[in-house]
N, C-alpha and C positions, 0 to 999 in steps of 0.2 A: 069025879069031875065037878069043877066049880060052876055055880050058877053065875051067869053074867047078866048084868042089867041090859035092857033093850038098847040103851044109848051107847054102852060100851061095845055091844055087838055091832051096832051100826058103824061106829068109829073103826072097828077092826075091818069090817067089810069095805068101808070107804078107802082105808089105807091099802087094802089088798087090790081093789079096783084101780086105784090111782098109782100104784107102785110107791106108796108113801113110805115104804121102808127105806127108800133112797132119799126121801126128803129130809132136809136138815131139821133138827129139833125146833129151832125158833121160827118155823114157817109162819106162824101167826104174826110174828114181829115184822114180817116183810109185807105189810098191808098194801103197799104201792105196786107190788108185783102181782100180775095175773097171768100165771103160766097157762091157763086154759085159753085165754084170748091172745097169748103171746105178746103181752105188752106190759110196760111199767108206766105208772102215772105218778108224777111228782106234783104235789099241790103248791100253790103260790107260797104258802107259809113255810113249807119244807125248803123250797128254793131260796126264799129270803133268808132263812136261818143259815143255809150253806154260804150264801153270798156274803152275809155280814161277817163271817169268819175271816174274809180277805180284806176287810176295810179297817181303818183308813189306809189309803194309798197316796203316794205323792211322787212327783218327778220334777227334776230341774229342767228348765227350758232356757237355752242360750246362756247358761251360767249366770243369768240375771234374775229369772223368775222361778219361783217354786209353786207348783200347782198341786193342790191336795183335794182329794175327794173323800167324803165321809157320809154316814147315814144313808146307805143305799135303799131305795124302794124299787121293787120289781113291778113292771107293767107287762101284761101279756096281750098281744093283739092277734087273735085267732084268724081274723080276716086276711091279714097280711103274712101270717105265720112267722111273726117276729116277736122278740122279747125286747124290753126297754129297761134301762136302769136310769133312775132319776136320783141324783146325789147332790148333797151340799158341796159347793165348790169354794175353794179359797185360793186366791192368787196373792203371793207375797213377793215383794221386791224392795230393796233399799231405794229404788228410783221412784216408787209410788208415794204419794201423799194423800191419805195415810198409807202406811207401808203394807197394809193388808186390805184386799177387796173381797167381799163375800158375794156369793151368788148361788144359782142353781143351774145344773146342766142335766139334760135328758139325752141319752144316747140309745139309739135303736139298732138292733142287730139281728141278722139271721143266726142260726145255730148250726153247729157241726159236732160230730163225735170224734174224739181223739182216742183211737183204739189203744195205743201203747199206754196211755195214762188212764184209760177207762173213764174219761171225763167228757161231759156235755159242756161245750164251750161257746162263748160268743164268737161270731165269725164276721169280720169286717164291720165293726160298729161305726155308725155315723152319728155325729152330734146333730140333733134336730132342733134343740132349743137351748139357749144359754142366756140367762138373765143375771146382770150384775147390779149390785146396790151402790148408789152414790157416785156413779161414774157416768159421764155423758160425752157426747161428741166423738171426736176421733180417738180419744183415749179409750172410750168404751169399745169402739170397733176393733182396735188393736188387741185389747185384752180379751175380747170375745173370740177373736181368731186364735190367739194363744191358748185360751182355755179349751176351745173346741178341739184343736189339734192334740193337745196333751191328754184330754179326757179320752179321746179315741185311742191313743196309744196305751193309756193306763188300762183300758177295758178290753183291748184286743186280746183274744184268747182267754178271757176271764172265765174260770170254771163256774158253772151253775150247779152242777151235781157231779160228784165223783163216785163211781161204783167200786166196791171191793170185789175181788175175785170170787169170794164166797157168795156174794149176792147174785152173781151171774152164773153160778153153778148149782145145778140140781141133780143129785145122783151123779151119773157119769156124763151128763150133758152140760156143756158150757155154752151159754148164750152170747151172741154178739148183738150189738145195737144196730138197728136198721133205720127206718124212716122216723123222722122227728116231726111231731105235730104240736103246734102251739094252740092251746085253747084259751078261752078268756079267763079261766081260773086255775089252769094247770098245764103241764107239758106232758105229752104221752110219747113214749118211744117204743118202737117195735122191737121185740125180742126174736131173734132168728138163729 
């Protein structure tokens, strides 16, 4: 019989107590998952990295304007349980002089879970702030309306975090996502 170190004996006992034989090998790599409290916490940095993969985005409006969003920054509002994306905005059209207007847009949104896609998504985003550079008066008002409508359309159902089937499965148990809680520096979802 081999002698085991005290630390390896403790690990074996812990695995036996927790049923860790069923746990996937890269359990330590799933640091955001806490199966003891039945929740997953995604940090702002993790979410921003996921969001950045989907940008830049653009859309034509009325076959005259092209609205583009780039360089997204994530804001989290724990009090209102909402997430916000602030992005650089570009509106281009041959009717504009100059032909491109730059600005910033902030869109606030509730969150929802899309079970078939295993994705945490923006739900009914609303433009809360839109600032344009170098445009004033009625032109600015019209462009702000166009920018707000298109930004909301571009960000509707935008995924913040997509889970793999393997991430939501431990042993024979497959977890579903429940309640979503926005904190000031992270988003926590219930695992049920």
